[in-house]
LOKOL-585833 format. One record per residue (C-alpha): residue number from 1; x, y negated, z negated. Coordinates in Angstrom, 3 decimals. Layout:
N
+-----+----------+----------+----------+
|   i |        u |        v |        w |
+-----+----------+----------+----------+
| NUM |        X |        Y |        Z |
...
+-----+----------+----------+----------+
***
This chain:
380
+-----+----------+----------+----------+
|   i |        u |        v |        w |
+-----+----------+----------+----------+
|   1 |  140.874 |  -75.530 | -176.130 |
|   2 |  137.204 |  -76.278 | -176.650 |
|   3 |  134.522 |  -74.508 | -178.705 |
|   4 |  130.802 |  -74.743 | -177.939 |
|   5 |  128.090 |  -73.300 | -180.180 |
|   6 |  125.216 |  -72.283 | -177.914 |
|   7 |  122.784 |  -70.906 | -180.499 |
|   8 |  122.435 |  -70.066 | -184.186 |
|   9 |  120.451 |  -67.618 | -186.282 |
|  10 |  120.777 |  -68.760 | -189.862 |
|  11 |  124.507 |  -69.343 | -190.319 |
|  12 |  125.475 |  -66.875 | -187.562 |
|  13 |  126.723 |  -68.550 | -184.374 |
|  14 |  126.815 |  -67.524 | -180.738 |
|  15 |  129.369 |  -69.621 | -178.915 |
|  16 |  132.138 |  -69.867 | -176.382 |
|  17 |  135.809 |  -70.808 | -176.514 |
|  18 |  137.177 |  -72.330 | -173.310 |
|  19 |  140.953 |  -72.379 | -172.863 |
|  20 |  142.991 |  -74.811 | -170.710 |
|  21 |  143.569 |  -71.924 | -168.275 |
|  22 |  139.825 |  -71.882 | -167.602 |
|  23 |  139.388 |  -68.502 | -169.296 |
|  24 |  136.439 |  -68.175 | -171.645 |
|  25 |  135.694 |  -65.996 | -174.647 |
|  26 |  132.210 |  -65.488 | -176.056 |
|  27 |  131.928 |  -65.355 | -179.834 |
|  28 |  131.631 |  -63.785 | -182.320 |
|  29 |  134.338 |  -61.437 | -181.094 |
|  30 |  136.851 |  -58.924 | -182.415 |
|  31 |  140.511 |  -59.248 | -181.388 |
|  32 |  142.468 |  -56.031 | -180.878 |
|  33 |  145.834 |  -55.929 | -182.662 |
|  34 |  148.835 |  -55.325 | -180.409 |
|  35 |  151.640 |  -55.875 | -182.903 |
|  36 |  154.502 |  -55.323 | -180.457 |
|  37 |  152.699 |  -56.657 | -177.385 |
|  38 |  150.670 |  -53.498 | -176.865 |
|  39 |  147.677 |  -51.857 | -178.474 |
|  40 |  149.225 |  -48.461 | -179.179 |
|  41 |  148.405 |  -45.880 | -176.536 |
|  42 |  146.341 |  -48.170 | -174.275 |
|  43 |  147.124 |  -49.849 | -170.969 |
|  44 |  145.868 |  -53.433 | -170.542 |
|  45 |  143.174 |  -52.167 | -168.186 |
|  46 |  141.985 |  -49.556 | -170.686 |
|  47 |  141.888 |  -52.245 | -173.363 |
|  48 |  139.852 |  -54.530 | -171.100 |
|  49 |  137.312 |  -51.764 | -170.445 |
|  50 |  136.612 |  -51.481 | -174.190 |
|  51 |  135.131 |  -54.988 | -173.978 |
|  52 |  138.089 |  -56.625 | -175.730 |
|  53 |  138.490 |  -60.306 | -174.831 |
|  54 |  141.564 |  -61.315 | -176.882 |
|  55 |  144.686 |  -59.433 | -177.971 |
|  56 |  146.738 |  -60.397 | -181.028 |
|  57 |  150.529 |  -60.048 | -181.180 |
|  58 |  152.827 |  -60.319 | -184.187 |
|  59 |  155.315 |  -63.197 | -184.018 |
|  60 |  157.707 |  -61.720 | -186.574 |
|  61 |  158.057 |  -58.386 | -184.790 |
|  62 |  158.181 |  -59.900 | -181.281 |
|  63 |  160.893 |  -62.282 | -182.494 |
|  64 |  162.985 |  -59.327 | -183.693 |
|  65 |  162.380 |  -57.174 | -180.640 |
|  66 |  162.560 |  -57.959 | -177.747 |
|  67 |  163.090 |  -61.593 | -178.819 |
|  68 |  161.162 |  -64.633 | -177.665 |
|  69 |  163.821 |  -65.568 | -175.087 |
|  70 |  163.212 |  -62.293 | -173.223 |
|  71 |  159.465 |  -62.940 | -173.137 |
|  72 |  159.963 |  -66.557 | -172.092 |
|  73 |  162.261 |  -65.473 | -169.263 |
|  74 |  159.397 |  -63.319 | -167.945 |
|  75 |  157.047 |  -66.315 | -168.142 |
|  76 |  154.932 |  -65.747 | -171.260 |
|  77 |  153.246 |  -62.940 | -173.185 |
|  78 |  150.580 |  -62.375 | -170.545 |
|  79 |  153.079 |  -61.793 | -167.743 |
|  80 |  155.358 |  -59.768 | -170.018 |
|  81 |  152.611 |  -57.448 | -171.277 |
|  82 |  150.321 |  -57.335 | -168.242 |
|  83 |  147.381 |  -58.507 | -170.369 |
|  84 |  146.166 |  -61.439 | -168.260 |
|  85 |  143.533 |  -62.569 | -170.727 |
|  86 |  143.647 |  -64.782 | -173.835 |
|  87 |  146.156 |  -63.960 | -176.571 |
|  88 |  146.766 |  -65.036 | -180.153 |
|  89 |  149.995 |  -64.807 | -182.120 |
|  90 |  150.062 |  -64.792 | -185.894 |
|  91 |  152.781 |  -66.861 | -187.516 |
|  92 |  154.737 |  -64.228 | -189.413 |
|  93 |  153.046 |  -65.338 | -192.625 |
|  94 |  151.479 |  -61.930 | -193.255 |
|  95 |  154.989 |  -60.472 | -193.496 |
|  96 |  155.433 |  -62.704 | -196.559 |
|  97 |  152.853 |  -60.374 | -198.110 |
|  98 |  153.536 |  -57.028 | -196.421 |
|  99 |  157.345 |  -57.152 | -196.773 |
| 100 |  157.255 |  -58.403 | -200.363 |
| 101 |  160.135 |  -56.137 | -201.417 |
| 102 |  162.355 |  -57.418 | -198.597 |
| 103 |  161.921 |  -61.193 | -198.750 |
| 104 |  162.725 |  -64.360 | -200.707 |
| 105 |  160.579 |  -67.517 | -200.576 |
| 106 |  161.724 |  -71.104 | -201.082 |
| 107 |  160.523 |  -74.490 | -199.865 |
| 108 |  162.387 |  -74.212 | -196.571 |
| 109 |  160.754 |  -70.927 | -195.581 |
| 110 |  161.147 |  -67.186 | -196.088 |
| 111 |  164.281 |  -65.055 | -195.894 |
| 112 |  163.637 |  -61.456 | -194.809 |
| 113 |  165.723 |  -58.346 | -194.543 |
| 114 |  165.079 |  -57.090 | -191.021 |
| 115 |  163.116 |  -53.813 | -191.067 |
| 116 |  165.163 |  -52.794 | -188.009 |
| 117 |  168.784 |  -53.232 | -189.113 |
| 118 |  168.680 |  -54.953 | -192.509 |
| 119 |  170.213 |  -58.244 | -191.327 |
| 120 |  169.052 |  -61.432 | -193.024 |
| 121 |  166.471 |  -63.509 | -191.117 |
| 122 |  165.323 |  -66.967 | -192.196 |
| 123 |  161.895 |  -67.919 | -190.869 |
| 124 |  160.749 |  -71.509 | -191.373 |
| 125 |  157.523 |  -73.233 | -190.307 |
| 126 |  159.443 |  -74.966 | -187.528 |
| 127 |  161.040 |  -71.745 | -186.324 |
| 128 |  157.670 |  -69.958 | -186.353 |
| 129 |  156.137 |  -72.627 | -184.103 |
| 130 |  159.157 |  -72.596 | -181.787 |
| 131 |  158.918 |  -68.818 | -181.388 |
| 132 |  155.147 |  -68.865 | -180.881 |
| 133 |  155.341 |  -71.595 | -178.251 |
| 134 |  158.093 |  -69.682 | -176.460 |
| 135 |  155.874 |  -66.576 | -176.489 |
| 136 |  153.141 |  -68.708 | -174.952 |
| 137 |  149.945 |  -67.380 | -176.543 |
| 138 |  146.712 |  -69.349 | -176.160 |
| 139 |  146.157 |  -69.591 | -179.928 |
| 140 |  149.032 |  -69.906 | -182.391 |
| 141 |  148.909 |  -70.001 | -186.187 |
| 142 |  150.474 |  -72.126 | -188.907 |
| 143 |  153.170 |  -70.420 | -190.970 |
| 144 |  151.764 |  -69.742 | -194.422 |
| 145 |  152.251 |  -67.673 | -197.545 |
| 146 |  149.748 |  -64.832 | -197.925 |
| 147 |  149.480 |  -64.225 | -201.666 |
| 148 |  148.649 |  -60.784 | -203.025 |
| 149 |  145.944 |  -59.839 | -205.522 |
| 150 |  145.754 |  -60.343 | -208.453 |
| 151 |  147.400 |  -63.703 | -209.065 |
| 152 |  147.108 |  -66.423 | -211.683 |
| 153 |  145.585 |  -69.808 | -210.927 |
| 154 |  149.012 |  -71.412 | -211.256 |
| 155 |  150.623 |  -68.975 | -208.808 |
| 156 |  147.754 |  -69.390 | -206.333 |
| 157 |  147.956 |  -73.171 | -206.622 |
| 158 |  151.717 |  -73.236 | -206.041 |
| 159 |  151.362 |  -70.899 | -203.070 |
| 160 |  148.486 |  -72.880 | -201.539 |
| 161 |  150.263 |  -76.211 | -201.874 |
| 162 |  153.389 |  -74.748 | -200.296 |
| 163 |  151.290 |  -73.415 | -197.412 |
| 164 |  149.771 |  -76.893 | -196.948 |
| 165 |  153.217 |  -78.509 | -196.830 |
| 166 |  154.259 |  -75.867 | -194.310 |
| 167 |  151.103 |  -76.593 | -192.281 |
| 168 |  152.142 |  -80.252 | -192.064 |
| 169 |  155.568 |  -79.177 | -190.814 |
| 170 |  153.981 |  -76.824 | -188.257 |
| 171 |  151.726 |  -79.625 | -187.056 |
| 172 |  154.699 |  -81.977 | -186.699 |
| 173 |  156.797 |  -79.343 | -184.899 |
| 174 |  154.182 |  -78.417 | -182.304 |
| 175 |  155.093 |  -79.602 | -178.828 |
| 176 |  151.780 |  -80.924 | -177.552 |
| 177 |  152.935 |  -80.639 | -173.942 |
| 178 |  152.245 |  -76.918 | -174.418 |
| 179 |  148.642 |  -75.754 | -174.064 |
| 180 |  148.666 |  -73.639 | -177.247 |
| 181 |  145.928 |  -74.364 | -179.799 |
| 182 |  147.398 |  -74.422 | -183.328 |
| 183 |  145.028 |  -73.183 | -186.057 |
| 184 |  145.313 |  -74.172 | -189.710 |
| 185 |  144.970 |  -71.445 | -192.355 |
| 186 |  142.950 |  -71.913 | -195.551 |
| 187 |  144.619 |  -70.440 | -198.636 |
| 188 |  143.998 |  -70.616 | -202.378 |
| 189 |  143.689 |  -67.047 | -203.569 |
| 190 |  140.345 |  -66.300 | -205.200 |
| 191 |  139.793 |  -69.715 | -206.740 |
| 192 |  137.068 |  -71.860 | -205.196 |
| 193 |  138.620 |  -75.171 | -206.217 |
| 194 |  141.881 |  -74.228 | -204.491 |
| 195 |  140.068 |  -73.120 | -201.330 |
| 196 |  138.233 |  -76.468 | -201.268 |
| 197 |  141.469 |  -78.386 | -201.757 |
| 198 |  143.177 |  -76.388 | -199.011 |
| 199 |  140.323 |  -77.034 | -196.572 |
| 200 |  140.349 |  -80.764 | -197.355 |
| 201 |  144.082 |  -81.041 | -196.684 |
| 202 |  143.826 |  -79.106 | -193.408 |
| 203 |  140.939 |  -81.269 | -192.203 |
| 204 |  143.195 |  -84.294 | -192.619 |
| 205 |  145.592 |  -82.681 | -190.114 |
| 206 |  142.752 |  -82.151 | -187.594 |
| 207 |  143.555 |  -78.728 | -186.147 |
| 208 |  141.534 |  -77.424 | -183.151 |
| 209 |  140.527 |  -74.344 | -185.163 |
| 210 |  140.673 |  -73.005 | -188.713 |
| 211 |  141.243 |  -69.585 | -190.263 |
| 212 |  140.532 |  -68.031 | -193.649 |
| 213 |  143.689 |  -66.287 | -194.817 |
| 214 |  144.689 |  -64.395 | -197.932 |
| 215 |  141.732 |  -61.990 | -198.070 |
| 216 |  141.674 |  -58.180 | -197.862 |
| 217 |  144.857 |  -58.050 | -199.946 |
| 218 |  143.673 |  -55.521 | -202.542 |
| 219 |  140.750 |  -57.374 | -204.122 |
| 220 |  137.299 |  -55.828 | -204.711 |
| 221 |  135.046 |  -56.085 | -201.667 |
| 222 |  132.496 |  -58.196 | -203.530 |
| 223 |  135.175 |  -60.755 | -204.349 |
| 224 |  136.210 |  -61.003 | -200.703 |
| 225 |  132.591 |  -61.481 | -199.636 |
| 226 |  132.067 |  -64.186 | -202.262 |
| 227 |  135.110 |  -66.072 | -200.986 |
| 228 |  133.941 |  -65.844 | -197.355 |
| 229 |  130.497 |  -67.124 | -198.377 |
| 230 |  132.059 |  -70.023 | -200.281 |
| 231 |  134.704 |  -71.021 | -197.752 |
| 232 |  132.954 |  -70.751 | -194.383 |
| 233 |  130.467 |  -73.624 | -194.956 |
| 234 |  133.437 |  -75.915 | -195.644 |
| 235 |  134.787 |  -75.320 | -192.127 |
| 236 |  133.888 |  -77.698 | -189.258 |
| 237 |  130.869 |  -76.640 | -187.223 |
| 238 |  132.351 |  -77.843 | -183.913 |
| 239 |  135.524 |  -75.742 | -184.118 |
| 240 |  136.157 |  -71.960 | -184.102 |
| 241 |  136.349 |  -70.102 | -187.415 |
| 242 |  138.660 |  -67.120 | -187.797 |
| 243 |  138.658 |  -64.536 | -190.611 |
| 244 |  142.123 |  -62.990 | -190.624 |
| 245 |  142.847 |  -59.284 | -191.094 |
| 246 |  139.245 |  -58.197 | -191.791 |
| 247 |  138.035 |  -55.444 | -191.385 |
| 248 |  135.348 |  -52.751 | -191.444 |
| 249 |  132.147 |  -52.945 | -189.355 |
| 250 |  130.328 |  -54.105 | -192.501 |
| 251 |  132.957 |  -56.801 | -193.070 |
| 252 |  132.437 |  -58.052 | -189.521 |
| 253 |  128.657 |  -58.180 | -189.914 |
| 254 |  129.012 |  -60.030 | -193.223 |
| 255 |  131.425 |  -62.499 | -191.636 |
| 256 |  129.130 |  -63.128 | -188.671 |
| 257 |  126.151 |  -63.675 | -190.985 |
| 258 |  128.203 |  -66.389 | -192.686 |
| 259 |  129.290 |  -68.129 | -189.479 |
| 260 |  132.660 |  -66.542 | -188.613 |
| 261 |  133.586 |  -66.457 | -184.896 |
| 262 |  136.867 |  -64.497 | -184.672 |
| 263 |  138.123 |  -61.334 | -186.388 |
| 264 |  141.142 |  -59.046 | -186.174 |
| 265 |  142.153 |  -55.849 | -187.930 |
| 266 |  144.246 |  -52.737 | -187.292 |
| 267 |  141.454 |  -50.529 | -188.654 |
| 268 |  139.783 |  -49.307 | -185.430 |
| 269 |  143.062 |  -48.268 | -183.782 |
| 270 |  144.832 |  -47.023 | -186.916 |
| 271 |  141.798 |  -44.960 | -187.886 |
| 272 |  141.589 |  -43.674 | -184.310 |
| 273 |  145.153 |  -42.361 | -184.425 |
| 274 |  144.274 |  -40.590 | -187.686 |
| 275 |  141.155 |  -39.021 | -186.168 |
| 276 |  138.615 |  -41.141 | -188.061 |
| 277 |  136.041 |  -42.249 | -185.507 |
| 278 |  133.148 |  -44.699 | -185.829 |
| 279 |  129.849 |  -43.460 | -184.362 |
| 280 |  126.144 |  -44.251 | -184.438 |
| 281 |  125.698 |  -41.395 | -186.934 |
| 282 |  128.552 |  -42.417 | -189.221 |
| 283 |  132.260 |  -41.617 | -189.483 |
| 284 |  133.415 |  -38.491 | -187.631 |
| 285 |  136.656 |  -36.909 | -188.879 |
| 286 |  137.441 |  -35.154 | -185.644 |
| 287 |  140.179 |  -32.983 | -187.130 |
| 288 |  137.630 |  -31.069 | -189.219 |
| 289 |  137.038 |  -27.457 | -188.151 |
| 290 |  133.294 |  -28.008 | -187.650 |
| 291 |  134.125 |  -29.680 | -184.303 |
| 292 |  136.328 |  -26.853 | -183.010 |
| 293 |  133.644 |  -25.517 | -180.663 |
| 294 |  131.335 |  -28.542 | -180.458 |
| 295 |  130.539 |  -29.238 | -176.805 |
| 296 |  128.587 |  -32.446 | -177.456 |
| 297 |  130.027 |  -35.924 | -176.841 |
| 298 |  131.458 |  -37.849 | -179.754 |
| 299 |  128.558 |  -40.319 | -179.716 |
| 300 |  125.521 |  -39.775 | -177.489 |
| 301 |  124.677 |  -43.485 | -177.690 |
| 302 |  128.113 |  -44.657 | -176.551 |
| 303 |  128.988 |  -45.386 | -172.913 |
| 304 |  132.771 |  -45.575 | -173.387 |
| 305 |  135.143 |  -43.510 | -171.230 |
| 306 |  135.802 |  -41.072 | -174.067 |
| 307 |  132.161 |  -40.319 | -174.817 |
| 308 |  131.202 |  -40.075 | -171.159 |
| 309 |  133.923 |  -37.568 | -170.260 |
| 310 |  135.025 |  -35.453 | -173.238 |
| 311 |  133.541 |  -33.213 | -175.917 |
| 312 |  134.169 |  -33.218 | -179.638 |
| 313 |  135.850 |  -29.829 | -179.171 |
| 314 |  138.434 |  -31.334 | -176.815 |
| 315 |  139.041 |  -34.337 | -179.062 |
| 316 |  139.455 |  -31.921 | -181.992 |
| 317 |  141.993 |  -29.930 | -179.972 |
| 318 |  143.959 |  -33.072 | -179.095 |
| 319 |  144.011 |  -34.192 | -182.723 |
| 320 |  145.170 |  -30.785 | -183.984 |
| 321 |  147.961 |  -30.618 | -181.399 |
| 322 |  148.965 |  -34.269 | -181.979 |
| 323 |  148.658 |  -34.948 | -178.257 |
| 324 |  149.234 |  -38.557 | -177.197 |
| 325 |  146.031 |  -38.442 | -175.168 |
| 326 |  144.064 |  -37.897 | -178.368 |
| 327 |  145.212 |  -41.221 | -179.818 |
| 328 |  144.377 |  -42.936 | -176.535 |
| 329 |  140.861 |  -41.506 | -176.232 |
| 330 |  140.129 |  -42.105 | -179.907 |
| 331 |  141.339 |  -45.719 | -179.664 |
| 332 |  139.243 |  -46.348 | -176.558 |
| 333 |  136.182 |  -45.157 | -178.454 |
| 334 |  136.781 |  -47.011 | -181.733 |
| 335 |  137.521 |  -50.309 | -179.994 |
| 336 |  134.468 |  -49.825 | -177.767 |
| 337 |  132.378 |  -49.219 | -180.891 |
| 338 |  133.629 |  -52.478 | -182.429 |
| 339 |  133.007 |  -54.440 | -179.234 |
| 340 |  129.521 |  -52.935 | -178.822 |
| 341 |  128.801 |  -54.097 | -182.372 |
| 342 |  130.010 |  -57.625 | -181.603 |
| 343 |  127.988 |  -57.756 | -178.388 |
| 344 |  124.863 |  -56.617 | -180.246 |
| 345 |  125.425 |  -59.333 | -182.840 |
| 346 |  125.755 |  -61.900 | -180.051 |
| 347 |  122.489 |  -60.713 | -178.496 |
| 348 |  120.606 |  -60.895 | -181.788 |
| 349 |  121.900 |  -64.399 | -182.492 |
| 350 |  120.830 |  -65.579 | -179.034 |
| 351 |  117.339 |  -64.127 | -179.486 |
| 352 |  117.131 |  -65.387 | -183.097 |
| 353 |  116.426 |  -61.851 | -184.338 |
| 354 |  119.551 |  -61.092 | -186.382 |
| 355 |  117.897 |  -61.554 | -189.765 |
| 356 |  114.724 |  -59.642 | -188.851 |
| 357 |  116.515 |  -56.832 | -186.989 |
| 358 |  119.535 |  -56.450 | -189.289 |
| 359 |  118.257 |  -53.215 | -190.847 |
| 360 |  117.779 |  -51.667 | -187.394 |
| 361 |  121.262 |  -52.834 | -186.376 |
| 362 |  122.822 |  -51.120 | -189.394 |
| 363 |  120.985 |  -47.896 | -188.544 |
| 364 |  122.006 |  -48.094 | -184.880 |
| 365 |  125.679 |  -48.362 | -185.781 |
| 366 |  125.626 |  -45.565 | -188.339 |
| 367 |  126.427 |  -47.626 | -191.401 |
| 368 |  126.061 |  -45.890 | -194.746 |
| 369 |  123.802 |  -46.669 | -197.679 |
| 370 |  126.845 |  -48.153 | -199.408 |
| 371 |  127.339 |  -50.495 | -196.444 |
| 372 |  123.668 |  -51.473 | -196.569 |
| 373 |  123.971 |  -52.151 | -200.283 |
| 374 |  126.849 |  -54.544 | -199.608 |
| 375 |  124.577 |  -56.507 | -197.252 |
| 376 |  121.365 |  -56.203 | -199.270 |
| 377 |  121.000 |  -59.959 | -199.800 |
| 378 |  120.706 |  -60.395 | -196.005 |
| 379 |  118.123 |  -57.648 | -195.452 |
| 380 |  114.519 |  -58.803 | -195.131 |
+-----+----------+----------+----------+
***
């Protein structure tokens, strides 16, 4: 895997990731989350038409069902899912955080109670890499511990150092005859000295890409932004930078302004299924009665399949009746909105107008005064 930065506007980067398969991804980009090998309600072709370039799958859940051996028998994730474009698998580390009531951590790894049948599952750094390489994604992630907020310095230090030892084990376990690119994950809670130490240790291991983990875990937004601003400049300029599990359109813009290349989050699709839709005039809660007889498209500025073919009244009807089509059309729109945002950011970076046109960009994508306040230091 190779990353090339083609142009910059301040810290924001327009670049390209080239994979051994020859496939290329332009950055910054947003990765759609397909936890079980599918973005809920969308076919691979529908997902592609939203502008999505990479899909993310969850190693922990794919390991439980159907199992990596089933996927490997089919070839790899792309052949199994029908998504013949780049894929990333997380390591299972987020489940250390999200399944906190069902797990036990020690130096060897993490023991989980299966959310399916309750059986005990022991996931180690070595096992995580073995599963991810069997799944065959283009980018795989080190197994780490994602610490919740708040935490003490001592707890964050212990967790970070454990994650660094696990990263060394992941690095040693990786079979380099595979074409997967293994990314290291920066941890350290909300302590700058720990983030610096984590980055230094990961640089010694020389990964082809690096990710910022352990954010968006309940902390105030300003604290997350401060940590992104502190950590990103520590990351190598010649390798891709990934901000994990973040977030809102404002979060993406903030990340791009600080030099982040890759993002993922369940927000656009989860919100879509709940009828919360991103538009150029702000959030539309399509279930509200005001849209019952509204014949206008969801977003007049949007060229997605949903906006070009259906009215707010029909989307309201689908949401009220809990029709499967409603979740599909809503997801198509929200993902298209996110990808339109990323494409616009790419264009502004290439033309060196991101800083001067940022206010117009925020208006064009319907961001609120609160969102603008969060980015006020970048507005000229």
